[in-house]
C-alpha positions as CSV (number, residue, x, y, z in Angstrom):
1,M,-154.0,-17.4,24.7
2,E,-156.4,-20.3,24.8
3,T,-155.3,-23.7,25.9
4,Q,-156.8,-26.6,24.0
5,I,-157.4,-29.9,25.7
6,K,-157.3,-32.9,23.4
7,Q,-159.0,-36.2,24.3
8,R,-159.0,-39.4,22.5
9,L,-162.3,-40.9,21.4
10,S,-162.7,-44.6,20.5
11,V,-165.6,-45.8,18.4
12,V,-166.6,-49.4,18.0
13,C,-168.2,-50.2,14.6
14,D,-168.7,-53.1,12.4
15,K,-166.6,-53.8,9.3
16,A,-169.2,-52.3,6.9
17,M,-169.2,-49.0,8.7
18,L,-165.4,-49.0,9.0
19,N,-165.2,-49.5,5.2
20,K,-167.6,-46.5,4.8
21,V,-165.5,-44.3,7.1
22,T,-162.4,-45.3,5.2
23,L,-164.0,-44.5,1.8
24,F,-165.2,-41.2,3.2
25,C,-161.8,-40.3,4.5
26,D,-160.1,-41.3,1.2
27,Y,-162.6,-39.4,-0.9
28,Y,-162.4,-36.2,1.1
29,G,-158.6,-36.5,1.9
30,I,-159.2,-36.7,5.7
31,K,-157.1,-38.8,8.1
32,E,-159.3,-41.1,10.1
33,N,-157.6,-39.8,13.3
34,D,-158.7,-36.2,12.3
35,L,-162.4,-37.1,12.3
36,G,-164.2,-34.8,14.7
37,N,-167.8,-34.0,15.4
38,D,-168.2,-31.7,12.4
39,K,-166.8,-34.3,10.0
40,I,-168.8,-37.1,11.5
41,A,-172.0,-35.0,11.1
42,F,-171.0,-34.3,7.5
43,F,-170.4,-38.0,6.9
44,K,-173.9,-38.8,8.3
45,A,-175.5,-36.2,6.2
46,H,-173.8,-37.4,3.0
47,Q,-173.8,-41.2,3.8
48,A,-176.4,-42.0,1.1
49,K,-174.4,-40.1,-1.6
50,L,-171.2,-41.9,-0.5
51,D,-172.9,-45.3,-0.5
52,S,-174.2,-44.6,-4.0
53,L,-170.7,-43.5,-5.1
54,A,-169.1,-46.6,-3.7
55,Q,-171.8,-48.8,-5.3
56,G,-171.3,-47.2,-8.7
57,Y,-167.5,-47.8,-8.5
58,A,-168.1,-51.4,-7.6
59,E,-170.6,-51.9,-10.5
60,M,-168.2,-50.3,-13.0
61,A,-165.3,-52.5,-11.9
62,S,-166.1,-55.4,-14.2
63,L,-166.7,-53.1,-17.2
64,N,-163.4,-51.3,-16.5
65,T,-161.6,-54.6,-16.3
66,E,-163.1,-55.6,-19.7
67,I,-162.0,-52.3,-21.3
68,C,-158.5,-52.7,-20.0
69,A,-158.3,-56.3,-21.3
70,E,-159.6,-55.2,-24.7
71,F,-156.9,-52.5,-25.1
72,C,-154.1,-54.6,-23.5
73,N,-153.0,-55.8,-27.0
74,C,-153.0,-52.2,-28.3
75,E,-150.7,-51.1,-25.5
76,E,-148.3,-54.0,-26.0
77,E,-148.1,-53.3,-29.8
78,A,-147.5,-49.6,-29.1
79,A,-144.8,-50.4,-26.6
80,L,-143.1,-52.7,-29.1
81,R,-143.2,-50.0,-31.8
82,I,-141.7,-47.4,-29.4
83,H,-138.8,-49.6,-28.3
């Protein structure tokens, strides 16, 4: 039976990179503590795609807010009719 030796690795990064790592982990369902060399390599390889995805969500935020505000009255009316 093989014995595995685990070591802790600390990485210092700026807030922007930390946000990217957090988005990456959230998107792929990975715990930040579980990031290993293979996942870090994957992150680096897909960083442009992830940046684009995050930018797209940020750009859509105001439109989504407008849509929600537009339909808020409809939701309230429907709730009143149900109750």
